[in-house]
N, C-alpha and C positions, 0 to 999 in steps of 0.2 A: 203683447207687453210679455205676458210671461213666460213664454214661448220661447223668445229671444236669451231670455238670463240665465234656462236649461242649458241653452245650446252654447252659448259663452262660457256655463259649469263646467261643462260635458269638455268642451273645445278646452280649457287649459287644461282640467284632469289629462285627456289625452296628453297635453303638450309636456307632463310635469312625463309623464309615465314614456315618451319615446325617452326625453332629455333623461330618464336615469336607465332604460336602455341602454342608450346609447353610454352611455359612463361605467354601467359596470362592465358592459361589450371591450370596453379600452382599456380596463383595469385589468378585466382577464386575457387581454392580449397580452399588456407589460408585462403581468406576470406569468405568465407561460416563455414569452421572452427573456426575462431573470431568472427563471427555474433552469431554461433550458444551458441558459450559460453559465451560470451554479454551478450546474451538472460538469458540463463541457469543459471548465477548471479544475473542478475536485477530479475527472478522468484523469488530464494530467499530469495531478498533482500525484496519483497512485500508477500513471504508466512511468514517473520521472522516481518513485521508490520501490518499485519491483526493478527497477533496471539497476539502482545500490543493493536492493538483495542479490540480484546477481550475481552482480562485481564482487561483493561480499564474501558470497559463497564460493567462488567460484579462490578465492582468495584463501578460503579454511581451506576449502580441498589441500591446497599442496602445501599449506603448511603443514595439514595434517600426514600427509605424503615424506615430509623435509622430519617429523618427529617420529616416523616409522624407518626413516635411512637412516638417524642417528641412534634409534636404538633396535639395529639387526645384530646379529652376533661377529660379522665380520669387524664394523665398527669400534665392536665392545674393542674385542680384543688388539687392531689396531692402533687403539688408543690405550687401551693398558702397554701395549709393548714399548709406547714412543714414553711412556712413562717410566719403564723400567718394571715392571711385571707380569710373570712368567707363568704360562699353561702345566700345573702338575699335574697329572692323572695319577700321581701315586700318593699324594697329598688328601686324596678324596674320600671319606671315607663314608658308607653307605651301614644303614641299622637295620639289620632283619631279627626278624623277630625267630 
């Protein structure tokens, strides 16, 4: 009779170990799937931000080109002549030592 009780106790222990193993396996599978889903979501957000950065960078380059056009000597002379100003070399004095 004592042997049967030991067998029953080992069977119960084995069942608990198997249940625990199944639970841990399912938990790990769900965790891996969740982490992959979150990683895919984050990658999508990174790609969207990268696209926005590219668009803004192109806009900044365009604005820098416009600034360079406005600062050019020809544009300054054109605007000054429209406002009635003139370039006279005789009025320019240089300092020499």
